[in-house]
N, C-alpha and C positions, 0 to 999 in steps of 0.2 A: 547604501541602501546594499542590503543580503541578497542572493539569489540562491533560495536553499528556508526552508522552516523544518525545525528541528526539534523534536519533540522527544523528551527522554523521562521513562515514569519505574517504578519497583512494580511488577507482576510476582508474585505469590505460585510461582510456578518454575517446575524447573526449565531450561532450555529447550528441549527435546519435544515439550508437550505443548510450548510456544510455539516452536516450530514449523512441528505439523500443522499445528490446525493456520499457520500463514500460507504454506505451502496450499493449502485446498480452494481454489478457487470458489469453493460454494461457501465455506467457510468467510471469506473477505467478502462475497457479498452480504452475510447475511449478518458480519460484524460491522459494515461501516457505519460509519459515524456522520461519512457526508449527504448518504443519501442520496445519490449519485447510483450507486453500483444496485442494478435492480436482478440482476440474478446471472451466476455461471453456465453458458453454453457448452461449455464441455468440461464438466467439474473431476478430472482426469486431477490426481494429484502430481506437482511439480518439482521435477525431481532432477533436475540437469541444466547447466549453459544451454540458452539452443530452445528451452520449452517454450512454448507459447503456448497462450491461452486468449481464449474470449469472454466481451462481461456485454452482456444490455447496459443500454446505459442513460440514463433522463439528465437532462439540465431546461431551466425552462423555457433561456435564449437558443438552447439547440433542439430541442424537442428526443425525441429519441435519437436511438446509434446504438452503434457498435464500438465496443475499444477495442483493438484485437493488442496484448503485450507479448514482448518476448523477454526474457528472463537472461537479464546479464550479470549478475552473479548470482551464485547457488553453494553454500560452505554451510554445510548440515549445521545444524544447532546453532548456526552460529549467522548468517546473512542471508538474504534473500532481497531478492529486488530483479524491479523490468523499467522496458519503456514501453511505454505505450502509444498506437497507434490507430486513427481512429481508423476506423477500415476504408480505405481504397485509397489511402493517404499514408505519404513519406512520416515516420517519425518526427514530432516537431521542437525537440530537444527535452527536456520531461524525462524523469524517473524518480519514480517510488524507489525504497529499499526499509529493510528492517536490520537492524543492528541489535545478537541478544550476547549478553556476557553475563556469564554464571557468575551469582556473588554469593551463594549459600545453597545449601543441596538443594531447597526449592524453591527459592528468590532468583529473578533475572533481571537483568537491569535489560528495558523493553526500547530502543529506540526505532524512531521513524524518521527517517529523512524523504525530505518532498524537493525533489531540488530540479530549478529549469535558469537552470546555469549554461545548459548546454543551445537554449532556445533562441537564432542569430537575425530570426525576421521581425524590424522591427516595427511590423504592421502587428504580424499575429502579437507578439509583448501588449501591445496598446490595447485591443483585443481582448484579449484574454483576460487582462484585468490581473498578473502574479497579488498574489498565490490566490489560486484558484479556490481552493481549500485555508481553514483556518487554522489556529492551534485550535480552538476548542474540538474542533472537528476533528482532527486528531486523537484526541483526548477521550474524544466518542467512541473512536473508532475502540481505542487502548481500554475501554469499561468494556465494551461488549464483546470484544475479545475475553476478558476476563471473565465477564456473562458467563460464557461459552465455555469455559473454562472452566465452571464453577469454585471459580478464585478471586480472591479481592485485589484489589487497586490498589498500590501506595499511591500519592500527591506528590 
């Protein structure tokens, strides 16, 4: 059993456009395929490792809560990722990241990695039921991102 879910698709947009959208917390909330993200608390675009942003979230079993995120990788137009933690708690060991690879002038290989390999608390692992999102939900995020950019997403 793996401790990550990786989904790759091709989007008909240049990496710079895709990255700009992904670095914007408001866009993240708007395109979320899991429908857990209700909105960005601070819409300031991300610009460096160490940046933080908070999101209003909802899950039926948890109710409403705030997720704070800290950027752990930021390579302009190539990679962006963050470590989430529920407000008032320490990070549990999950990471979300996006990798972008230009494959033609206006086409980008878009990969999202949901990694829970650093979750060490066995009780949390059991309670959380990883993965917390499905491949279909990640593809849904990618489709909504493509719609936001006004471009197609290839399967």
